[in-house]
Gaussian input, Z-matrix of N, CA and C with variables (Angstrom, degrees):
# hf/3-21g

backbone

0 1
 N
 C     1     B1
 C     2     B2     1     A1
 N     3     B3     2     A2     1     D1
 C     4     B4     3     A3     2     D2
 C     5     B5     4     A4     3     D3
 N     6     B6     5     A5     4     D4
 C     7     B7     6     A6     5     D5
 C     8     B8     7     A7     6     D6
 N     9     B9     8     A8     7     D7
 C    10    B10     9     A9     8     D8
 C    11    B11    10    A10     9     D9
 N    12    B12    11    A11    10    D10
 C    13    B13    12    A12    11    D11
 C    14    B14    13    A13    12    D12
 N    15    B15    14    A14    13    D13
 C    16    B16    15    A15    14    D14
 C    17    B17    16    A16    15    D15
 N    18    B18    17    A17    16    D16
 C    19    B19    18    A18    17    D17
 C    20    B20    19    A19    18    D18
 N    21    B21    20    A20    19    D19
 C    22    B22    21    A21    20    D20
 C    23    B23    22    A22    21    D21
 N    24    B24    23    A23    22    D22
 C    25    B25    24    A24    23    D23
 C    26    B26    25    A25    24    D24
 N    27    B27    26    A26    25    D25
 C    28    B28    27    A27    26    D26
 C    29    B29    28    A28    27    D27
 N    30    B30    29    A29    28    D28
 C    31    B31    30    A30    29    D29
 C    32    B32    31    A31    30    D30
 N    33    B33    32    A32    31    D31
 C    34    B34    33    A33    32    D32
 C    35    B35    34    A34    33    D33
 N    36    B36    35    A35    34    D34
 C    37    B37    36    A36    35    D35
 C    38    B38    37    A37    36    D36
 N    39    B39    38    A38    37    D37
 C    40    B40    39    A39    38    D38
 C    41    B41    40    A40    39    D39
 N    42    B42    41    A41    40    D40
 C    43    B43    42    A42    41    D41
 C    44    B44    43    A43    42    D42
 N    45    B45    44    A44    43    D43
 C    46    B46    45    A45    44    D44
 C    47    B47    46    A46    45    D45
 N    48    B48    47    A47    46    D46
 C    49    B49    48    A48    47    D47
 C    50    B50    49    A49    48    D48
 N    51    B51    50    A50    49    D49
 C    52    B52    51    A51    50    D50
 C    53    B53    52    A52    51    D51
 N    54    B54    53    A53    52    D52
 C    55    B55    54    A54    53    D53
 C    56    B56    55    A55    54    D54
 N    57    B57    56    A56    55    D55
 C    58    B58    57    A57    56    D56
 C    59    B59    58    A58    57    D57
 N    60    B60    59    A59    58    D58
 C    61    B61    60    A60    59    D59
 C    62    B62    61    A61    60    D60
 N    63    B63    62    A62    61    D61
 C    64    B64    63    A63    62    D62
 C    65    B65    64    A64    63    D63
 N    66    B66    65    A65    64    D64
 C    67    B67    66    A66    65    D65
 C    68    B68    67    A67    66    D66
 N    69    B69    68    A68    67    D67
 C    70    B70    69    A69    68    D68
 C    71    B71    70    A70    69    D69
 N    72    B72    71    A71    70    D70
 C    73    B73    72    A72    71    D71
 C    74    B74    73    A73    72    D72
 N    75    B75    74    A74    73    D73
 C    76    B76    75    A75    74    D74
 C    77    B77    76    A76    75    D75
 N    78    B78    77    A77    76    D76
 C    79    B79    78    A78    77    D77
 C    80    B80    79    A79    78    D78
 N    81    B81    80    A80    79    D79
 C    82    B82    81    A81    80    D80
 C    83    B83    82    A82    81    D81
 N    84    B84    83    A83    82    D82
 C    85    B85    84    A84    83    D83
 C    86    B86    85    A85    84    D84
 N    87    B87    86    A86    85    D85
 C    88    B88    87    A87    86    D86
 C    89    B89    88    A88    87    D87
 N    90    B90    89    A89    88    D88
 C    91    B91    90    A90    89    D89
 C    92    B92    91    A91    90    D90
 N    93    B93    92    A92    91    D91
 C    94    B94    93    A93    92    D92
 C    95    B95    94    A94    93    D93
 N    96    B96    95    A95    94    D94
 C    97    B97    96    A96    95    D95
 C    98    B98    97    A97    96    D96
 N    99    B99    98    A98    97    D97
 C   100   B100    99    A99    98    D98
 C   101   B101   100   A100    99    D99
 N   102   B102   101   A101   100   D100
 C   103   B103   102   A102   101   D101
 C   104   B104   103   A103   102   D102
 N   105   B105   104   A104   103   D103
 C   106   B106   105   A105   104   D104
 C   107   B107   106   A106   105   D105
 N   108   B108   107   A107   106   D106
 C   109   B109   108   A108   107   D107
 C   110   B110   109   A109   108   D108
 N   111   B111   110   A110   109   D109
 C   112   B112   111   A111   110   D110
 C   113   B113   112   A112   111   D111
 N   114   B114   113   A113   112   D112
 C   115   B115   114   A114   113   D113
 C   116   B116   115   A115   114   D114
 N   117   B117   116   A116   115   D115
 C   118   B118   117   A117   116   D116
 C   119   B119   118   A118   117   D117
 N   120   B120   119   A119   118   D118
 C   121   B121   120   A120   119   D119
 C   122   B122   121   A121   120   D120
 N   123   B123   122   A122   121   D121
 C   124   B124   123   A123   122   D122
 C   125   B125   124   A124   123   D123
 N   126   B126   125   A125   124   D124
 C   127   B127   126   A126   125   D125
 C   128   B128   127   A127   126   D126
 N   129   B129   128   A128   127   D127
 C   130   B130   129   A129   128   D128
 C   131   B131   130   A130   129   D129
 N   132   B132   131   A131   130   D130
 C   133   B133   132   A132   131   D131
 C   134   B134   133   A133   132   D132
 N   135   B135   134   A134   133   D133
 C   136   B136   135   A135   134   D134
 C   137   B137   136   A136   135   D135
 N   138   B138   137   A137   136   D136
 C   139   B139   138   A138   137   D137
 C   140   B140   139   A139   138   D138
 N   141   B141   140   A140   139   D139
 C   142   B142   141   A141   140   D140
 C   143   B143   142   A142   141   D141
 N   144   B144   143   A143   142   D142
 C   145   B145   144   A144   143   D143
 C   146   B146   145   A145   144   D144
 N   147   B147   146   A146   145   D145
 C   148   B148   147   A147   146   D146
 C   149   B149   148   A148   147   D147
 N   150   B150   149   A149   148   D148
 C   151   B151   150   A150   149   D149
 C   152   B152   151   A151   150   D150
 N   153   B153   152   A152   151   D151
 C   154   B154   153   A153   152   D152
 C   155   B155   154   A154   153   D153
 N   156   B156   155   A155   154   D154
 C   157   B157   156   A156   155   D155
 C   158   B158   157   A157   156   D156
 N   159   B159   158   A158   157   D157
 C   160   B160   159   A159   158   D158
 C   161   B161   160   A160   159   D159
 N   162   B162   161   A161   160   D160
 C   163   B163   162   A162   161   D161
 C   164   B164   163   A163   162   D162
 N   165   B165   164   A164   163   D163
 C   166   B166   165   A165   164   D164
 C   167   B167   166   A166   165   D165
 N   168   B168   167   A167   166   D166
 C   169   B169   168   A168   167   D167
 C   170   B170   169   A169   168   D168
 N   171   B171   170   A170   169   D169
 C   172   B172   171   A171   170   D170
 C   173   B173   172   A172   171   D171
 N   174   B174   173   A173   172   D172
 C   175   B175   174   A174   173   D173
 C   176   B176   175   A175   174   D174
 N   177   B177   176   A176   175   D175
 C   178   B178   177   A177   176   D176
 C   179   B179   178   A178   177   D177
 N   180   B180   179   A179   178   D178
 C   181   B181   180   A180   179   D179
 C   182   B182   181   A181   180   D180
 N   183   B183   182   A182   181   D181
 C   184   B184   183   A183   182   D182
 C   185   B185   184   A184   183   D183
 N   186   B186   185   A185   184   D184
 C   187   B187   186   A186   185   D185
 C   188   B188   187   A187   186   D186
 N   189   B189   188   A188   187   D187
 C   190   B190   189   A189   188   D188
 C   191   B191   190   A190   189   D189
 N   192   B192   191   A191   190   D190
 C   193   B193   192   A192   191   D191
 C   194   B194   193   A193   192   D192
 N   195   B195   194   A194   193   D193
 C   196   B196   195   A195   194   D194
 C   197   B197   196   A196   195   D195
 N   198   B198   197   A197   196   D196
 C   199   B199   198   A198   197   D197
 C   200   B200   199   A199   198   D198
 N   201   B201   200   A200   199   D199
 C   202   B202   201   A201   200   D200
 C   203   B203   202   A202   201   D201
 N   204   B204   203   A203   202   D202
 C   205   B205   204   A204   203   D203
 C   206   B206   205   A205   204   D204
 N   207   B207   206   A206   205   D205
 C   208   B208   207   A207   206   D206
 C   209   B209   208   A208   207   D207
 N   210   B210   209   A209   208   D208
 C   211   B211   210   A210   209   D209
 C   212   B212   211   A211   210   D210
 N   213   B213   212   A212   211   D211
 C   214   B214   213   A213   212   D212
 C   215   B215   214   A214   213   D213
 N   216   B216   215   A215   214   D214
 C   217   B217   216   A216   215   D215
 C   218   B218   217   A217   216   D216
 N   219   B219   218   A218   217   D217
 C   220   B220   219   A219   218   D218
 C   221   B221   220   A220   219   D219
 N   222   B222   221   A221   220   D220
 C   223   B223   222   A222   221   D221
 C   224   B224   223   A223   222   D222
 N   225   B225   224   A224   223   D223
 C   226   B226   225   A225   224   D224
 C   227   B227   226   A226   225   D225
 N   228   B228   227   A227   226   D226
 C   229   B229   228   A228   227   D227
 C   230   B230   229   A229   228   D228
 N   231   B231   230   A230   229   D229
 C   232   B232   231   A231   230   D230
 C   233   B233   232   A232   231   D231
 N   234   B234   233   A233   232   D232
 C   235   B235   234   A234   233   D233
 C   236   B236   235   A235   234   D234
 N   237   B237   236   A236   235   D235
 C   238   B238   237   A237   236   D236
 C   239   B239   238   A238   237   D237

   B1=1.4978
   B2=1.5306
   B3=1.3611
   B4=1.3896
   B5=1.4991
   B6=1.2404
   B7=1.5199
   B8=1.4409
   B9=1.3124
   B10=1.4771
   B11=1.4747
   B12=1.3912
   B13=1.4637
   B14=1.5965
   B15=1.3118
   B16=1.4418
   B17=1.4954
   B18=1.2886
   B19=1.4863
   B20=1.5297
   B21=1.2931
   B22=1.4748
   B23=1.5773
   B24=1.3058
   B25=1.4373
   B26=1.4624
   B27=1.3297
   B28=1.4394
   B29=1.4801
   B30=1.3382
   B31=1.4901
   B32=1.5318
   B33=1.3392
   B34=1.3901
   B35=1.5772
   B36=1.3310
   B37=1.5486
   B38=1.6348
   B39=1.2718
   B40=1.4712
   B41=1.5443
   B42=1.3193
   B43=1.4618
   B44=1.4658
   B45=1.2940
   B46=1.4533
   B47=1.5547
   B48=1.3164
   B49=1.5852
   B50=1.5630
   B51=1.3559
   B52=1.5183
   B53=1.5746
   B54=1.2453
   B55=1.5322
   B56=1.5924
   B57=1.2732
   B58=1.4521
   B59=1.5159
   B60=1.4045
   B61=1.5015
   B62=1.4622
   B63=1.3930
   B64=1.5031
   B65=1.5277
   B66=1.3263
   B67=1.4213
   B68=1.5214
   B69=1.3678
   B70=1.4647
   B71=1.5439
   B72=1.3893
   B73=1.3861
   B74=1.5657
   B75=1.3385
   B76=1.4658
   B77=1.4864
   B78=1.3687
   B79=1.4935
   B80=1.4412
   B81=1.3673
   B82=1.4007
   B83=1.5609
   B84=1.3644
   B85=1.4491
   B86=1.5299
   B87=1.3163
   B88=1.5156
   B89=1.5098
   B90=1.2780
   B91=1.4834
   B92=1.4847
   B93=1.3347
   B94=1.4380
   B95=1.4784
   B96=1.4366
   B97=1.3799
   B98=1.5720
   B99=1.3360
   B100=1.4691
   B101=1.5236
   B102=1.3437
   B103=1.4453
   B104=1.5210
   B105=1.3465
   B106=1.5094
   B107=1.5862
   B108=1.2944
   B109=1.4066
   B110=1.5351
   B111=1.3852
   B112=1.4313
   B113=1.5137
   B114=1.3091
   B115=1.5017
   B116=1.5320
   B117=1.3082
   B118=1.4675
   B119=1.5502
   B120=1.2764
   B121=1.4367
   B122=1.5309
   B123=1.2404
   B124=1.4057
   B125=1.5600
   B126=1.3222
   B127=1.4275
   B128=1.4219
   B129=1.3266
   B130=1.4950
   B131=1.5374
   B132=1.3611
   B133=1.4132
   B134=1.5204
   B135=1.3592
   B136=1.4129
   B137=1.5544
   B138=1.3082
   B139=1.4847
   B140=1.5307
   B141=1.2660
   B142=1.4909
   B143=1.5086
   B144=1.2592
   B145=1.5237
   B146=1.5385
   B147=1.3125
   B148=1.5019
   B149=1.4770
   B150=1.3862
   B151=1.4864
   B152=1.5201
   B153=1.2574
   B154=1.4784
   B155=1.5376
   B156=1.2994
   B157=1.5130
   B158=1.5625
   B159=1.2635
   B160=1.5214
   B161=1.5105
   B162=1.2606
   B163=1.4455
   B164=1.4954
   B165=1.2616
   B166=1.4321
   B167=1.5206
   B168=1.3310
   B169=1.4131
   B170=1.4878
   B171=1.3302
   B172=1.4304
   B173=1.4954
   B174=1.3097
   B175=1.4412
   B176=1.5474
   B177=1.3633
   B178=1.4392
   B179=1.5283
   B180=1.3941
   B181=1.4997
   B182=1.5012
   B183=1.3406
   B184=1.4624
   B185=1.5154
   B186=1.2652
   B187=1.4889
   B188=1.5164
   B189=1.3034
   B190=1.3787
   B191=1.5182
   B192=1.3928
   B193=1.4817
   B194=1.4588
   B195=1.3409
   B196=1.4758
   B197=1.5446
   B198=1.3425
   B199=1.4589
   B200=1.5142
   B201=1.2781
   B202=1.4742
   B203=1.5255
   B204=1.3031
   B205=1.5364
   B206=1.4844
   B207=1.2765
   B208=1.5210
   B209=1.3777
   B210=1.3447
   B211=1.5066
   B212=1.5078
   B213=1.3845
   B214=1.4686
   B215=1.5511
   B216=1.3493
   B217=1.4847
   B218=1.5158
   B219=1.2943
   B220=1.4218
   B221=1.5346
   B222=1.2920
   B223=1.4756
   B224=1.5136
   B225=1.1896
   B226=1.5490
   B227=1.5459
   B228=1.3469
   B229=1.4617
   B230=1.5313
   B231=1.3730
   B232=1.4022
   B233=1.5478
   B234=1.3889
   B235=1.4102
   B236=1.5165
   B237=1.3348
   B238=1.4733
   B239=1.5571
   A1=107.54
   A2=113.34
   A3=120.15
   A4=116.03
   A5=116.53
   A6=121.51
   A7=108.53
   A8=114.20
   A9=119.41
   A10=109.17
   A11=114.11
   A12=118.60
   A13=102.91
   A14=113.90
   A15=120.83
   A16=109.43
   A17=117.81
   A18=123.98
   A19=111.54
   A20=113.16
   A21=114.90
   A22=111.87
   A23=113.49
   A24=119.97
   A25=110.89
   A26=116.70
   A27=120.44
   A28=112.68
   A29=114.73
   A30=122.18
   A31=111.98
   A32=116.73
   A33=115.72
   A34=116.29
   A35=112.43
   A36=114.73
   A37=105.05
   A38=118.13
   A39=120.82
   A40=108.78
   A41=115.95
   A42=118.19
   A43=111.84
   A44=120.24
   A45=125.38
   A46=110.88
   A47=112.75
   A48=115.70
   A49=106.54
   A50=112.14
   A51=116.40
   A52=108.49
   A53=119.98
   A54=117.49
   A55=110.91
   A56=116.20
   A57=119.43
   A58=107.97
   A59=116.67
   A60=119.20
   A61=112.74
   A62=114.75
   A63=119.54
   A64=110.12
   A65=118.48
   A66=121.40
   A67=116.32
   A68=115.00
   A69=117.79
   A70=115.45
   A71=116.11
   A72=123.51
   A73=106.24
   A74=116.44
   A75=123.60
   A76=107.00
   A77=117.40
   A78=123.90
   A79=104.10
   A80=116.18
   A81=124.14
   A82=109.12
   A83=117.77
   A84=120.34
   A85=116.20
   A86=114.69
   A87=118.23
   A88=113.39
   A89=120.84
   A90=120.43
   A91=110.52
   A92=125.44
   A93=127.67
   A94=105.67
   A95=119.58
   A96=122.08
   A97=113.21
   A98=114.18
   A99=119.87
   A100=109.42
   A101=117.17
   A102=120.25
   A103=112.96
   A104=116.79
   A105=120.12
   A106=109.52
   A107=118.94
   A108=124.21
   A109=109.49
   A110=118.19
   A111=122.03
   A112=111.62
   A113=118.83
   A114=125.05
   A115=109.17
   A116=115.74
   A117=125.09
   A118=113.43
   A119=117.18
   A120=121.61
   A121=110.38
   A122=120.34
   A123=126.74
   A124=114.01
   A125=115.82
   A126=120.44
   A127=109.46
   A128=118.10
   A129=122.84
   A130=109.54
   A131=116.83
   A132=117.41
   A133=112.89
   A134=119.08
   A135=120.60
   A136=111.29
   A137=115.72
   A138=120.16
   A139=113.35
   A140=114.78
   A141=120.48
   A142=107.93
   A143=116.95
   A144=119.36
   A145=109.29
   A146=115.43
   A147=120.53
   A148=114.47
   A149=116.86
   A150=120.11
   A151=110.84
   A152=119.75
   A153=119.17
   A154=112.76
   A155=116.68
   A156=123.21
   A157=114.71
   A158=120.85
   A159=115.04
   A160=112.86
   A161=118.79
   A162=121.77
   A163=108.96
   A164=120.58
   A165=124.23
   A166=113.13
   A167=120.90
   A168=125.42
   A169=109.52
   A170=119.90
   A171=121.19
   A172=118.52
   A173=114.46
   A174=119.30
   A175=109.70
   A176=116.40
   A177=120.15
   A178=115.24
   A179=113.29
   A180=117.98
   A181=106.85
   A182=112.64
   A183=121.68
   A184=104.96
   A185=122.57
   A186=123.74
   A187=110.50
   A188=120.48
   A189=122.83
   A190=111.40
   A191=113.05
   A192=121.13
   A193=109.03
   A194=115.83
   A195=120.13
   A196=111.53
   A197=118.20
   A198=117.71
   A199=108.47
   A200=121.11
   A201=124.82
   A202=107.77
   A203=117.53
   A204=119.98
   A205=113.61
   A206=112.35
   A207=118.68
   A208=112.43
   A209=116.50
   A210=123.15
   A211=107.24
   A212=120.04
   A213=119.21
   A214=110.16
   A215=116.82
   A216=116.70
   A217=110.10
   A218=117.42
   A219=119.11
   A220=115.12
   A221=114.29
   A222=118.60
   A223=108.88
   A224=119.96
   A225=124.35
   A226=109.69
   A227=118.35
   A228=119.86
   A229=112.87
   A230=116.46
   A231=119.55
   A232=114.16
   A233=114.82
   A234=120.96
   A235=117.49
   A236=114.73
   A237=124.49
   A238=110.66
   D1=139.71
   D2=171.13
   D3=-87.99
   D4=147.28
   D5=176.56
   D6=-124.44
   D7=128.83
   D8=175.25
   D9=-109.31
   D10=135.94
   D11=-177.30
   D12=-126.77
   D13=122.00
   D14=177.69
   D15=-89.61
   D16=120.31
   D17=176.43
   D18=-104.86
   D19=137.87
   D20=-178.40
   D21=-83.05
   D22=175.91
   D23=172.97
   D24=-79.25
   D25=162.68
   D26=-177.50
   D27=-79.76
   D28=118.79
   D29=171.85
   D30=-86.94
   D31=177.13
   D32=-178.37
   D33=-67.99
   D34=-29.49
   D35=-178.53
   D36=-72.36
   D37=-33.78
   D38=177.09
   D39=-68.35
   D40=-40.25
   D41=177.12
   D42=-61.37
   D43=-43.82
   D44=177.72
   D45=-56.26
   D46=-40.54
   D47=178.89
   D48=-61.05
   D49=-53.46
   D50=-175.45
   D51=-62.69
   D52=-38.30
   D53=178.72
   D54=-68.11
   D55=-30.16
   D56=177.83
   D57=-72.87
   D58=-41.18
   D59=-175.46
   D60=-72.11
   D61=-39.97
   D62=-173.84
   D63=-86.41
   D64=-41.88
   D65=-169.87
   D66=-113.84
   D67=-3.97
   D68=-173.76
   D69=58.14
   D70=33.88
   D71=-178.45
   D72=-101.44
   D73=124.50
   D74=171.60
   D75=-88.87
   D76=-34.14
   D77=-173.81
   D78=-152.19
   D79=151.46
   D80=174.60
   D81=-156.05
   D82=147.58
   D83=-178.66
   D84=-56.20
   D85=-24.70
   D86=177.96
   D87=-85.72
   D88=-2.56
   D89=-174.28
   D90=-63.20
   D91=-36.07
   D92=-174.08
   D93=-70.35
   D94=-41.48
   D95=179.86
   D96=-69.15
   D97=-36.00
   D98=177.24
   D99=-67.57
   D100=-37.33
   D101=177.61
   D102=-60.91
   D103=-45.23
   D104=178.47
   D105=-64.46
   D106=-40.03
   D107=-175.99
   D108=-67.65
   D109=-40.36
   D110=176.50
   D111=-63.02
   D112=-29.43
   D113=178.99
   D114=-70.81
   D115=-34.20
   D116=-172.34
   D117=-82.34
   D118=-32.83
   D119=-171.39
   D120=-133.67
   D121=167.73
   D122=176.47
   D123=-106.99
   D124=124.67
   D125=176.31
   D126=-139.95
   D127=138.78
   D128=-178.17
   D129=-76.79
   D130=156.10
   D131=173.88
   D132=-61.09
   D133=-30.85
   D134=177.90
   D135=-66.00
   D136=-36.86
   D137=173.85
   D138=-62.20
   D139=-43.39
   D140=178.02
   D141=-64.70
   D142=-49.63
   D143=-177.73
   D144=-56.73
   D145=-46.67
   D146=177.49
   D147=-52.18
   D148=-34.84
   D149=179.10
   D150=-88.82
   D151=-8.03
   D152=173.61
   D153=-96.86
   D154=-20.28
   D155=179.99
   D156=-62.16
   D157=-32.64
   D158=-178.51
   D159=-55.49
   D160=-30.02
   D161=177.66
   D162=-61.54
   D163=-39.06
   D164=-177.76
   D165=-73.07
   D166=-23.10
   D167=177.97
   D168=-92.09
   D169=12.64
   D170=172.95
   D171=77.20
   D172=13.46
   D173=179.63
   D174=-75.65
   D175=147.32
   D176=178.31
   D177=-80.44
   D178=47.69
   D179=-176.75
   D180=-120.15
   D181=134.97
   D182=174.01
   D183=-69.56
   D184=108.59
   D185=-175.67
   D186=-63.90
   D187=-43.17
   D188=-176.62
   D189=-60.21
   D190=-33.60
   D191=175.34
   D192=-61.85
   D193=-40.37
   D194=-179.36
   D195=-66.35
   D196=-33.43
   D197=178.29
   D198=-72.21
   D199=-36.47
   D200=177.97
   D201=-61.89
   D202=-48.42
   D203=179.46
   D204=-56.59
   D205=-45.14
   D206=177.30
   D207=-59.19
   D208=-48.25
   D209=-174.53
   D210=-68.87
   D211=-44.05
   D212=-178.72
   D213=-63.64
   D214=-33.77
   D215=177.68
   D216=-70.84
   D217=-29.07
   D218=173.80
   D219=-72.33
   D220=-35.48
   D221=171.84
   D222=-65.12
   D223=-44.13
   D224=179.25
   D225=-61.88
   D226=-40.97
   D227=176.71
   D228=-69.99
   D229=-35.40
   D230=-179.80
   D231=-72.59
   D232=-27.83
   D233=175.47
   D234=-83.66
   D235=-16.57
   D236=-175.29
   D237=-75.50

């Protein structure tokens, strides 16, 4: 028997859980901007996590900036 599970897109509350789990951030200056972007476009929790993980691998990349860039690109694609 096959089972289908429908997963929703990542909302801001889900993003905050991922940010806390991956980056130990309770708050960040970009959270307001990320909240607005998550309301404008659709992004899966897996996509969000993928953009938060570089911080765990020790790369010198601000992970929340990576999420903003991905979301802004999504907004640009949606509006095009």
